[in-house]
N, C-alpha and C positions, 0 to 999 in steps of 0.2 A: 504494500500500500504506500502510495506517495505521500509524504508528509506535506502539510499545508505550506510550510515555509519553502520547501523545494518546488512545489507546484507554483507558488507565486513567482519564484525566480525564473522558472521556465516561461511562464506566461509573459512576464516583464521583458525577457529577452526577445520573445517572438514579436511583441508589440514594437519594440525598438527596431527590429530588423525590417518590419513592414513600413515604418515611417522614416527611415533614414537609409542613405546609400552607404553609410559607414558600418563598421562592425558594431554589434550590440555593445552598449556601454554598461558593464557590470559594476561600475564604480558609483553610479548615481542613486544611492539609497538615501531617503530622507531620514531625519532623526527618529521619527515616530514609526517608521516601517520596520517590520521584522527582518532581521538579518538571517539569511539562510545558514544552515549548519556548514561548518568548514570555512566560513568567511570571517575575516577580522577587519577591524578598523585601523587604518594608518593615518595619523595626524601629523602634518608637517608644520613645525613652528619656525618662522623666519626670525633668526636671531640677529641678522646683519645684512645690509645691502652694501657691497663694496662700491664705494663711490666718492667722488668729489662732486659738489653741486655743479652740474653742467650748465645750469641756468642761474644767473644772479638773482632771479626772482623766485627760485625754487623754494618750496615751503618745507623742505626736509634738510637735515644736516647729516654730516658724515656718520655712518653707523646706524641710521634709522631702521626701525622695523615696521614703520607705517607704510604699507603698500600703496595706499590711496594718495600719498604724497610723491610717489615715485612713478607710478604707472596707471594705466586705465584698464589693462587686461592681464589676466593670469591664465596660463594654459598648463595643465598637468597631464602627463601620459605615463602609464605604467606598462612595462614590457616584461615578458618572460621569454624563454627560449623559442616559443612558438609564435610570438608576435605581441601586438598590443592587446592588453586585457582590460584596461580601464582608461578613461579620459574624463577630465573635467575642464570646462571653460568658464571663467568668471569675468564679469565686466564691472566697472566701478559703480554702476547704478544699483548693483545688488546689495542687499542688506548685509550679507556676511562676506563681503569682498575682503579677501586676504586671509580668511579662515579656510585652510586647505586640509580636507580630510577625504579619504576614499576607502571603500570596502572592497577587499579582494580575497580570493581563496588563499589559504595558507600556502606559503612557498617563498621562493627567492625571486627577486625582481630587480629591474633597473628603473629608477624613477627619474623623470625629466620634468622640470618646472621652468617656465618662462614667465617673465614679467616685462611688459612692454606697453606701448601706447599706439599700436598700429590700428588702422581702420578695419578691424576684423581680427579673427583668431589665427594664430600660426598653425600650420599644418605639420604635425609631428608624425611623419610616416615611420620613422625609426630614429633612435637617438643620434645617429650619424647624419641624418638628413632632415633638416627643419627649414620649411619655407614660410615666408611672410607674405601677407596679402599684397598682391600687385608688385611683389619684389621691392616693397618700400620698407626701409629699416628706420626705427626710432631708437631712442635710448632703451637699451635692452639688458636685462639681467637674467642669469640662469643658474640652475642647479642640476647636476647629473650625478647620481650615485647608486650604489648597490644597497638594497634593503631586504631584510628577511621578515616576512609576515608569519609569525608563529603565535601571535596573541595580540590583543588590542595594545597599540603602543603609540608613543609620541616621539617624533624625530626632530631634533634641532638641526637646522640647515642654515648655511650662509650663501647668499645669492651673489654671484660674481658678475661684474659688468662684462658684457661681450663685445661692446662696440668701441670704435674710435670716433671722435667728432672733429670736423673741420669747420672753422668759422671764418668767413670773409667779412672784414670790417672796412668800409669805405670812409676815408677821412674827408673826402669831398662830398658835396651834397648830391642827393639823388635828383636828377632832372625831372621836370614836369612831364615830359613825354614818354617816360619809361613806364611800361605796363607790367612787364614780367621779367624775371631773371631765371635762366635755365642753367643748371649744373649737369654736365655729362662727365662721368668719371669712370676710370678703370683702375685696377690694382687691388680692389677689395672684393667683397662678396656680399650677396644678399641671401645666401643659403648658409645654414649654420650646422656645424658638427659639435654637438654638446659633449661628446666623449672627449674630444681633443680640446674643445673650447675655442675653436677658431672657425673662420669662414672656410668653406670647402668647394666653392665654385668660382671660376674666374668670371665675374659678372661685369656687364656694362650697365651701370646704374645711371638713372636720370631723375632729377628732382627739379620741379618747377615751382618758383615762389612768386605769387601774385603781389604786385605792388599796390598798396592802398593810397588813397589821397593823403592820409595822415603821415605816410612815410616820405612823401615827396618834399623836396626842399631841405632835407636834413641828411646828415651822415646815416648810412644804412648798415645793418648787420644781418647776415644770412648764415644759416648753419645746415650741415648735412651730416649723415652718419654712414658708416660702413662697418663690415665685419672683417677685420684684418685676417690674413692667412697665417700669421705668426704673431709673436709678441709685438714686433715692429714690421712696418712695410712702407710702401710708397704708392702714392696715387698720381695719376695724370688727370688733371681737371681742366675742362673747357667751360668757361662761364660766358654765356651769351645774353646780351640785353636786347629786348625787343619792345616795340611800341604796341599800341592796342590793335593794330592791323597785322601783327606778326612780323613786321619788318625789322631786320637786325640793325641795331644802332651801334653796338660795340661788342667786341669779343676779346677775351683774355685767355691765354693758355698758361697753366701752371704745371711745370714738369717736376717730377721727383719730389712730390710733397710728402714729407715724412709723417706717418701716423703710427699710433701705438694704442693698444687696448687700454681703456680707462684713462685716456689722455686727450686733451684738447690741443689741436694745432690751429693757431690763429694767424691769419695773414691780414696786415693792415697797410693801407696806402691810398693814394689818389687813384681811383679806378676809372671814373667816367671820362675825365679829360674833356675833349671837344666832341666826344661821341663819334669819332671817326677813326679811333685807334684800334687796330687789329693785330693779332699775333701775340708773341710772348711778352710777358711782363718781366721787368728786371726785379730780381728778388735779392734782398739783403737780410741776412739772418740777424735777428735781435734776440739774444738769449735771456730767458727769464729763470731766475734761480729756483723758482718753484717747479719741481720736476713734473708736476701734473699739467703744466701748460708749456707749449712751445710757441713763441711769438716770432713772426717774420714781418719785415717791411718790404713792400714791393713798389 
């Protein structure tokens, strides 16, 4: 005779299979639901986000555990030797955002957790291959580790930053006829290997920043992210400025831009000029004693 708890688990899995193109998610049990025999609860406690505040207006400080001040989405996936057995996706508008727990059968697993602010959930096909919506990368933190589920337990984890950040700061004013600024860059990745902790695909990344009326007539600041292939790397960045009709007004090429995980590389200088300047910009290194920032003058 099938016990009620097991029958419930079977019916729940069938329902999920009929309503989703992904594998049934055995991890989504509410607190009040009966947990089937052989399942245990794993709770992940974030004890630390490895970080410097990438934004001067950030509401978090180094070492924070408040996920809502760092990201807008959290994705968790649990794997065993056969593949993915559980997944949970959280968004910042949920009441229990940042409270990460999952029910799985007893056994040994690899747990992957991502914290980011992309416009959608990351796709965690396997720990070594994680893709972000539309190949767009934001400030991103991750955890990847081996866990044993042999009883209800709580696991303390530290979230490491996965990305490097590039900031372009113009010391001259943004002209009135500029409508958008496009960054096209290579040397980094938009696909992530959580086991190694680095980007794993040679990506051609593109980011477009819309210029608002409030930005015009003032010095501007633009930022982009990438997943380096190692601790350090180099980007090749082409920055194109266009008007509201898509006509190119100016273009700058930045070669051999050094980037590092958990570090900001900042380029400062007069960018716009007469809006007829194309080609390479002259770069002069300006060293900052704070290792978490690298400043350059172009």
